N, C-alpha and C positions, 0 to 999 in steps of 0.2 A: 238813555233812560232805563232800558233793560238791565245794563250792567250795573246801574245804581241800585236797582231793586234786588238783583241777585246778591250784591255785596251786603245789603241791608239783611237779607234773609240768612247769610252765612254768619254775620255778626250776631244775629239773634239767637241762632242754633248754638254757637260757641258760648254766649252768655248763659243760656239756659243749662248747658251741659256743665258749665263751671259751678253752677249751683248744686248740682248733685255730686260733683267730683271732689269739691273742696271739703265738704263735711267729711266725706269718706277718708280723704287724705289725712284730715286732722285727727280722726278717729284711729287711723292706723299708725300715725307717726310715733316714733319712739319717745320715751320720756326725756325731758330736757336734761336731766342728770344722766350721763353715761358711765358705765363701769370702766374702771381702769385696771389693766391687767397687772398683777403684782410682779415684782422682779423674780428672776430666776437665779439671781446671784446668791452666793453663801450668805446667810444671815449674820449680822455683826453683833446684835444683842437681842436677848429674848426676856420678856418679863411673863412669868407665869401668873395669870389672873385667877387661878384656881388655888392660890395660896395666899395666906395673910401677908407675908412680906412683900409678895409681888403686887398684890392690890394695894397695899399702902403706898408703894412707890408712886403710884398713879392716882392716889386719893379715891380709890374705887370703892363705892358701897353698893353692893348687888342688892336688887329687889326682885320680887317675883310675884306672879299672880296667874291663876288659871283663867284661860279664855273660854267663853261659852258660846255655843251656837244658839242663834236667836232668829226668830221669823220677822220678816219685814215685807213691805209691798214689793210686788214684782216690778221689773223694768217696763217702761211704756211699750217697747217692741215685743213684749212677751206673746207667744201664741195663745190662742184661746184655751182655756183649761188650766193654765199656769196661774193660780190665784194667789200663790204664796212663794215668797223667795226666802233665802237663808243668808245670813251674815254671822261674823264673829263679833264678839264684844268682850273687852273693850278694844278700840283700835289704837294701841299703845305705842305704835311707831310714829305717830304723827307729832309735829313740832309743837312744843308747849304742852304736851300731855302731863297731866297732874298725877304723879304716882306717890304723893305724900302719904297716903293710907296703906301702901302696899307693905307686904311682909319683907323686912330686911334679913337677909341671909348672910352667913359667913362664906368666904370664897370656897372653902372646902365643901360647903353644902351644895355646890353646883353639881357635884356628882350623886346627889340624892335622887333617887327615883321618884319622880312627881307625877300626879294624876292618878285616877282609878283605872288606868289602861284603856284599851280599845280606841275609839276615836277620841283623841285627846290633844289639847293644844295648851302650851304653857309659854307665858311671856317672861322675859328677864330683861331687866333695865339696869344700865350702870352709867355713870359719868366719868370720863377719863381726863386727866390733867397731865400734860406733858411736862416733866421735870427738866431742869437745865442739864443735870447729869444723873446717870444711874451708875453708881459706884464711880469708876474713872471714865466711864463712857459718856461722851458729850452728844446730846440729842439734836442740836441745832443743824438744820439743813438736811436731816436724814429722811428717808422714806419710811413711813410708819404703816404697818400692815397688821390688821386684826385677823387672826386665825381662830375660827371657832369650829368645833366638830360636835354637832348635836346627834344624839341617837333618838330619832332616826333621820329627821329632816330639820333644816334651819333656814330662816329668812332674816337678814340682817338689815336693819335701818340705821342710818347715820345722820344725826341732825335733822330728823324728820324726812329723810329721803331714803328710797331704796333704789339705788342706781341699777338699772337693768336694761337689756336689749333683747327683745324676743328673737328667737331663731338663731342665736349665736352662742356656741359653748363659751363659758367663762366661769372660772372658779371664784365667784364673786358673791353678791348678796343673796341669790337664790341658788340652793344647792340641795341635793336629795340623797337619802338612803345611806347614811353614814359616810358622806363625802364632805371634806372640809370646806367651809366658806373662808375665803381669802380676800379681804376687802382692804383696799388702799384708802387709809384715812387722809393721808397727805404725802406728796412727794417732796415737800420742803417744810418739814415740821419745825415749829419754834417753841422754845420754853414758854409755858403758860398757855398754849393752845389747849382748848377743851372740846371734847366730842362726846355728845350724848348718844349712847348705843342702846338699841332696843332689838333683842333677839327673840323671834317667834319660833319656838320648838314645837315640832309636830310629830306625833306618833304614827307610824306607818308600816307598810303601805296602807293607806286609808281603806281601800276596798277589801282588805283582808282583816281589818280591825283586830290587830294582834293584842294578846293578853300580857302586854308588857308596858313600859312607861316611858317618860321623856326625861332626858338627863345629858350632861355634858361629859363627853370624853376628853376634851381639852379646850381651853380658851387661852390665848396668849397674844401678847403684842410684840411684833417683831420689828426691828429697826435694821434697815439696809444702808449701804454707803450712798 
């Protein structure tokens, strides 16, 4: 009888502990979409998306909009005294976002210095369509890598996702202080494949609030064997 009671107590303790552990594990679990490391092989073909000829190859029409800092309600777990939280608007990386009213810009204008400086955020959006050929180069089955270098920081969304994994260095969707983002769009690209790209450019370091602006040093699509 005592053994049965002891077993019941242990089972109850385990069940109660699971109630606390499972939410914590879920909160700390990495996103479903994991970043993929880009190839280290020599590139086979490069398309410069900061030029009109390069953008036209991929049917790319760039759009841009400044993001604002807005106030919102604090989270439920906020300590007493924190009555206000802050967010950015719009959240233009999300799937299905409507950018119909955004400013259309020419590829060469990606190098334009945007924002009023200091703490500044600029969104850029573009849709890329993979052609069957780029000159004599066949795209079928290749690995396609988007390389973007934003001055000063960049976050890259692909089809409504920002692949990331906390605590692991990766030249992927989150990168900082004039380091290039290198994002694998597909390791088996096919003609007609489309990718919706949203890039969040950030002026920084934020705690320094520099008197400069947000702009692209480079944006290109690379194809590897």
